[in-house]
N, C-alpha and C positions, 0 to 999 in steps of 0.2 A: 622908335618912339610914337610916332604915327599914329598907333593903334591904341595906344596909354588913354586917353578917354572915352574912345571906344569902350576899354575893359571897364573902365569906371562906371561909365553909365550903364552898362550891363550890371552890373554889381548893386548899382543904385538901384536899377530895376526889379531885380531879383529882391534888394529888402525892403523894398516897397511894398512888393508882392506878399512878402513874411510876416511884415509889421500891419497891412492892412488885414491880413488875415489872423494873426496875433490880436488885433485889437476890435476887431468884428465877434470874436469867439468870447474875450472879457465881456464886450459888448451884452451879449447874449445872456450869458452868467449871470450880470448883475441884473439885468433886467429881469431876471429868472423869467426867460425866452428858451426853446427848444429846437433846434433845427432839425427837421423829417424829412430824411430825400422820400420819393417817391418814384419806382418805376413804374413805365409802364407799356403800350404796344408804341406811343407817340414820343417816345424820350423818357427823361428823370426832370421833376418837377419838385421843388425846395419847398418846405409847408414851414410859417414861424408858428411857432404854438406852444403855449405856456404847459411847464407837464403840470400843473395844479388841475388843465382841461381833463373835462372824460372824453370814451374816447368816439362817443357819439357826436363830440363837436370836433372830432379831430377826422373821421365820416365826413363830417356837416364841412369841414375844409376842403378835403381834397375833393370833394362834389365841386366845390365852388372855384376854386384852381384849375381844375383839368375839365370842369362842364360835363362830366360825365354821369349816367345814371345806371342803376342796375350794376353794383360792380360792389365787391369782397376785396381786404387787403390783406398778404400774409407775410408772414416771417423772412420764410423762407423762399428761396427761388421756383422751389418743388412744388410750392403754392403746400404743403404739408399744413403746416398751424398757421390759422386764421382767427384775426380779431374780431371779435365780438362787439359788436356796436351796440353799448348798454352805456348808462346815464350813474352808474355807480364804479365803475372802475378807471380809476387814471391815469392819465398819459404818461406821466415820471415813473407809475410803478411796474411796467411794461416796457416802456422805450427809455433812453438815455439820447443825450444829443448825439445829431450825425447818424444814428441810425437809417439803413434801408430798409423801405417795408416795399412787397411786389404788389401791385395792381395787377385783377383779375377782369376782368369782364365777365356777367353772369348773363348770358340770354340775351341783353339789351335791353329787358325787363326794368320794370321799378319799385320789384316787389322788394328790395333789401333797405334800400332808399324809404321806402312808405313805412313799413316796419321798424327803423332808428326813429324817424318823424312822430311818427305814432306816440312813442314813449312819452312824450312829453304829457299827452292828455289821460295817461294810465296809473293807476296806485299800483305801486311795489309791492303787495303780494305777490305769494308762490305760484297760484293761480295766474293770473295775468304776466308773472315773467315767463312760464313756461309755454302760454299760449303767442308770445310775442318770439320766442327760441325758435318757436316750430316755424312762423311763418317766415321769419331773416332764413331761415335756411331753405326757404323752397323758394328757388331759382328760376323756376316756371313759370308762366304770366298771370297774373290774376283777375283775367278777365273768364267770365262765365263762360264756356264751352258746351253746347248742348251736340252731344254727340248723337252718331244714330242708333237703333235702337238694338240693332245687333252687337255692336263693339259692347255694350252695355252690358250686355248678357255675356259675353266674351270675360270683358275684366272680370266678373264676377264666379266665371270657371277656372276650374284649378288647372286642365290644359295639359296635365298631364298623362302620360299615353299609360294607359295600364295592362301588366304583363301578365298572364299567370304563372303558375308554382312550375315548374321545369321538372321531370320525375329523375331526369337524369344526373340535374347539375346542380338541383335544389336537397339539399343531407338535412333541412332545418322541417318544424313541426308545420301545420297549416297557418299557425299564428305570426309564424316568423318572417323573415325578409332576409335578400342576399342581394348579389351585384347579379343577378340571373335573372331573378323575379320584380327590383322593385322597378317603382316606375321612372319611365324617361321623361327629362327634359321634351315640352315640344318644339322643341331645336338641335335635337338630337342628331347627329349629320352623319351616322351609321340609318340609324329607322328611316332616314329621308331615303339614301339610296337603296336601299331594301326596298322600298316601298314606290321607288321610280318619281320624288314628288322635286322636280326640279326646283324648284324657288320655294324659302318659307315664305308662309303666311304673316298679315303682316303684324298681327298679336304677337307671335312668335318671334317674330324680330322684336319687338317690343318687351318682351320677355328675356330674350337672349340680355340687351340692352341694359335690365335693370336687376341685372343677376349676380351681378359684384359685391364686394364689402360695401359700398356705399349705397347700396337697391338702388342705383342710376339718381343719385340722390343729384344732379348737374347735368342731365342727361335731357337733351331736346333735339328737336328738328329745326334746324335754321333753315331761314329761309333763305334762297340762292337768289344772289342779285347781281343782273347783268349792265346795271344802267350806274351811271355817277350819281354817288349820292349830292341830293341839291342843298342850298345853303350855305355854300363853304364860304366862306371871306377871307380867305389867306391869296387868294387870284385871280385874275379875271375870269368869267363862265367859258365851259367848252365850243371853238376849240382853241379861243385862246390864253388858256390854264388848266393845269389837273395837277392834283399833287396825290399824296401815299395816303392820305385820307379822302379821299373821295373817288380817288379811282376803283372802280371792280379788281377782283384779283383773277386771273386767270383760272379758267376750268378744266379739270383733267375727266375726261366721261369715262366710266367702268359700268359695267355692268351691271342692273341693281338686283340685289340676290334676291330681296323679297317682291311680291303682289301685293295689291288691296285686293285682290278676289281673285279667288284660287281656283271659280268654275260657275261658266255661262250654261244652264239650264232650259231650254226652252221646255214649258207645259207636257207640250202634244206637237206632232211633225205637222198638223193642219195650221198650226199658227205659222211655218215656214212656207209651206205649200201654198197658203195665200197669199206670201208675198211674192215667191215666183211665180203666178201665174200672170202677173204684169209681164214680167221677160221671154214667158211663154207666148202670148198672145203679139206681143209686137217686137219682139230683139232686141228692147233697146234694156239698157241697166236703172235699177231701180234702188234707191236711198230709202232708206227708214229711220224713225226712234224706239227705242226697246222702252216697253212700261213692264213696271213691276216691282219685285221687292230683293231686300237682303236676306238670308237666313244662315246658318249655322253649316257648315260644308266637314259631315262628321267624317271623309277618307282623308282629310288633311287637320293635324293640330293645330285649334286655334284658327282653319280657316272658315272662306265666306264664300259662300254660293251665291250669285245672279239669278232668278230665278222671274222668265221672262212670260207674262201672260197676252200680254197683246203688242201688236209692232204698228206704230203711228205713222202715217207716210206725207210727208210737209209737202208745199207746194215744191214742184219741180219740173226743170226742163231735161232732157237724157236722149240721149240717142245710145250708138252702139255703142263708144268710145268715151263716152263722155256724159259727166253728171254735174250739171249747173244749179245750185240750191235757190230756192226767190224768199223771198220776204214772208215770213208766216203771219201774216195780222191775227190769227186763230190760237196762235202757240200758248198763251197764258189759259185759255179756256179749255183748250186742250189735258193741261196742268189741272186747271180746278177741277174739272170730270176723275180724274186719276186719284185726284188724293181726297177724292168723294171716295174713292171705290179703293181706297187705301195703296194704293201702285204710285211709283215714282218713274222719273224718268231714268232709266239704268245704264244706257248706252245707247249705240246706233250700230246697224249695220246696212251694209251695199253689196252689190252684186258684180261680179268682172266675172261674165259668162259670156264664152262664143260656142257657138254649135258646131260639130264637127260632124257626125253622121247624123240630122234628123230620126230618119227609120229606126238605128239601135239607139237612139236616146241619149247619145255618147258628148260629152263637152272638152273643149281644147286644154289641156295643162297650161298653163299660163305663168303662174305661179310655182315656186318650189327653190331649196337649195342653191340651185343652177342660176336661178335669172334673180327674183325676189322674195323677198314676203310682205313687204308694204312698202309705196313708195314713198319718195320723200315729202310728197302733197299731201296725201294721206297719212303720211306720220304728224305733219302740220295740223290738218283740220283734227285732227286725236286730240291732241296737243291742245288745241282752241278750245277746243270740247269740254276738254278735262278740266281746264281752267276756269272756264264757266260753270262747274259743277266738284267743286271743290270740297276734300273730307274732312268733316272737324273732327281738328284732334286736339287733347290736354296737352299734348307732350309737344307741342308746335309754340315757337317763338309768336307767332299770328293768331294763332286759333285754329288751322286749318295745313292742312296739308297734303299732298297727291292726291290722288281721288279714285272712286268706285267707279268711274264712267269707263265702259267695257267698247271695244270696238270689234264689231264680229263682219269676216268677209266669206261673200257665199264664191267659190271659184270651184273650177275641177283638179284631184287630183291624180295620183299616179296614176288609177283602174281606171282615169276619163269619166271619175262620175260626180254629180254634184258634191262638196262637201264644205262642211263651215270652220272656218278656222279665226281660233277667238287671240286677242291681241290686248296691252293697256302700253301707253308712250311712258317713260321713266318722269322723273321728278325732273330731273336736270332738262330732260327735253321739254317739259312743261313750262320751266324757266325761260327755254333759248326763244320759245314761241312768245309766251309772254311779254319777252321785251323786246320781241322784232327781229333776231338774231339769227335764225333759220329760215332759211330759203330754198328750194327746190333746184335741180339742178334742169337744164332742156332737155337733153339728149341721155341721161342716165339715170331710168328711175329709181335706181335701187343708192342712189348717191343724195346729201343732201349737201348745202354749203355756209358755212357763218361768216354771214356779212363783214365787212373791211369799214372799219374803222371811216367815215366820214366828218365834214364839217357840222353836221346836224345832231351827229350820232356818232359816241363812245363805244365801239365793239371791243372786251375782252379778247383775249386769247383764250381757244379750245383746242383742247388735245385729246388725241386719243392714244392708245398702246398695242400696238399687234406684234408681232414675230417676222420677223426677216426672212429672208433666204437662207440664212445661217444659221436659223434658230433663236434667234438673240431677241430679245426683249424690247424694241424700238420706241419711240415715243414722236409722232406727227400731225401734224397741224390738219385740223379739220378743214380745212380745204382742196379738197372736198374731204367729205362724211359718211361712211359706210352707216345706212341708219340702224343694222342691227344694233347695234351699240346703244340706242334709244329705245328698244323694244322689250317689253315682258310678255311671254307666251300665259295664253291664258286659255284652256279647254273649254272646247263648247260641246253639249252634248243633247240630249231629249231624254227622259226616263224609260225601264224598259214597260211601267203601267204609267201609262198616260195620265196626266191631272187635266183638270176644266175648272179653272174662273172662269168661263163665257160659257156660253150655249156650245153644247157639240154637234154640230150638224152630223147628221147623217142620211137623211134624203134630200131634206129641206136645201134650196138656197139661199146662202147665206145675203145677210145685210151686202151691200159695196160699198168697197173699202173707198175713203174718200182721196181726192184728190187724182183721182185718174179718169181723163177726158176719152176717154175710149167708148166703142159703142159696147154695150152690157155691165160696162161699168161704173155705170153716172149716178150720183148721189141727187136726187131729186126727189119729188113730193109722189108721182107715181113710182115710183124703186119704191116709197115708203109704202103704198099701197097697198103693190102686189106681194112685197113681204107683208104685212099682217095681217094679209088677208088667207095668207096658208097657215096659218095656226090657229089653233083652238083656242075659245073661249078660259079653258081652266088650264092652259097652258103657256099664260100672259107672264109668268115669271121668265118660264124658259125662252120665250122670245125675247122677251127685252132686253135680256143679257149678251148684250153683244155691244163691245167696245165700241164699234165706228158707228151703232144705230146711236146709243146714247150721243155722242160726239154731235149726231149731226142735230139731233132734238136740242140738245140742248145750245146750239146756235143755231134755230130754225127761225127763221125772222118772220115769215109767215103769220106762225102763233107763238108769241112768247113763252116757251117752257123753263123757262134758265131759274127764274126765282119760285117757280111751282118743284122741279125735278130733286129734294134735300131729298123727301121721303123714297120717291123710285131706288133713287140713288144706294141707298140705307138697305132698301131691301134688296136692291142687288147682293152689295158687297155683305151681308148677311146672310142670301138666300133663304132670305123670309119671306113664303108664299103667302101670308096673310098680309105683312105690311104693303104688297104690291096688287094683290086683292084690294084694300081699302084708297092704294094708288087710284086707280083702275078707275074705281068708283066716284073719285072727284071728277067736280065741273068740265075741269080742265080737257080732261081724256076725253069725256062723254063728246065735247068740243071737237077734240081731235077725231075721235072716230066717226063722229057724224060726217067731216068733211072728206077722211079716206073713204066712205060710203056713196056720196057724191060724185068723188072722185072714181069711183069703178062703177056704178052703176050713168054714169055720163056718156054723152055721142062727143062730145068734144075733146081735143087734146092727142098727147101724144105722149107715147113712153118709151122706155129704153130698157126696162127690166124688168122679166126677161128679153133678153136679147130678138127673142121671135115673135115678140106681141108688137114690135115697130113698125113692121111692113103697115099689120088690117091698123094701128092704132093710127098711122099716117094716111092711112087710105080713110076712114073713118071721119076723120077731120077734115080729110079735103071735099067729099059727100058732103057733111054739112055745111061749110064754107062755098056749097056749088063753083068750082072753079075747074079750069081748062082740063082735060086727061092729061093734056103735053106739059103738066106742070109736077113738083110732087113737094110736100112738106118736111124738110127737116125734123129729123126726132129728137136733136142736140138744143138746138135755139129755136126750132118752130118756125125758122123763115122759109118762104118758097120758092123754089130755082125754076128755072128751066128745067124742058124734063130732058134735054140732051149731056145735063150736067149729071156725074157722077160722082161731086163730092159738091160740098153746101159753097156758097159762096162768101157767107157772114163768119162761118166756125171752122172752114176746112175740113170738116168731119166728114167721113165715106156715105154715103147715099144709105 
């Protein structure tokens, strides 16, 4: 009998719940209100709305209740039938009390909500309804994305792979088509395998994703986020609290099946040879930025090729085993000159060369499948540079996705000869580098390491898949991480027929390259005087068409030419000798020529270009100053040193 009150209490509790639900249902009926359930990733939310309200008001109620933007409401869990947000259809005609709707986030943008809000200010004629429907069905970002010229050309291109009529397999007339001669899609796997194409081009990948029945209606490139979403008010900030709403998802690394650039082509071998001259002279490694253009690559369906016209070497400190890049105050000026010439920064190049036999001209093979292709530190550097040069893409949620910025490594191959290897890092690597999640290891250059979470930074779990000793595919934590999961191969080559955007040097000595502080490679006014004096009057355009010379003139402090160089850069870009002759006749260039003439005929000063003139110039300067024979003048900084010294006391450069 002791349990009788407990049973009675449970019965009353159930009765009260039943009565409460019944009364609430009748109250909604009497008040002409409907209860609609909306299921989202955050759970189920109940929305109270009148059956006489339209679907646009339902979208507004859902937005206010769930605090979401850029979404769609569907009748089925499979997201098959969508409720179109319009102001003419009533809730009662589509839904009844207690129905369940399913919310799907559409690319994280406000394009759908913009379309429903804009209906209030539009007249309901047929043309307006059609344009509103098209806007409402577009999940991609509404921002204006200015894509590269080559992307716009490929977007207009058909892209299919044409095939000729097969005389053995085709039994139709010349105007017919069959499975043996009809054009192939640019992402056809058999064609790519037969032509040894390892990766899809970026535009072929887009065509593949948008080739279904819906034509890629909801296809977007989502940005990978490795950081906690800020502004969550349901808990204290990290490390005191975290929830599923603000916590980034775990990442499983996959080898990227596409690449933004399918080939890197240097216009001629002299570009790379001039770059390698520094290593041949000093034995130290060197790094430079590639300037050129992007163009269509005919050998890969819908492919893009990076065409290199020049290499700019920023300030750096290098040794036999390392390169330290220094801050470059003139980087913006270099980009301004390149832009005026129709060029842009498209990649970076570095050397990793160690001489094995100087007499035979061989180098050691340091990189390969047995060791590594790129080190973890180089992958991080490539990811940082690619994040600085993102690829504009209209299919991306934030307007940019990936990068066309390429990495070229000059090293030794299996035959112990100097050769180039091209790479790019994946979008996943770019995200890990951007959010400061990836660091190099100390002793193994081929391994990276994903940071562990600390009080200051939460790092999501990163995994990769590999096969174990039994051939089973297993998932491992990326601590450490083989960097080949982050790499994409990009072939690098030179054409059979050399191309020249700038001067083709045959017998004349080229203008020195910037930031090389060694004898015979310094950029100064004496080098400019020696260079211009070697050219005839009628060869002015050819003489001035040197990327390094134009940068030197643009940054010259002695005679400011920057504001006057617009016509000259246009003449070099168009290869127009008439415009170049017009610039040569201007007052500012005549003043420079007079300074060059005065420098070449004067008795004082030193020169470092060509290097053979340094001794004679230094001697004449010493005679003019009537100095003691036991002293010598540095040809680099003009400091007067004691005769027994073999290097300058100020700049430490050799005598």
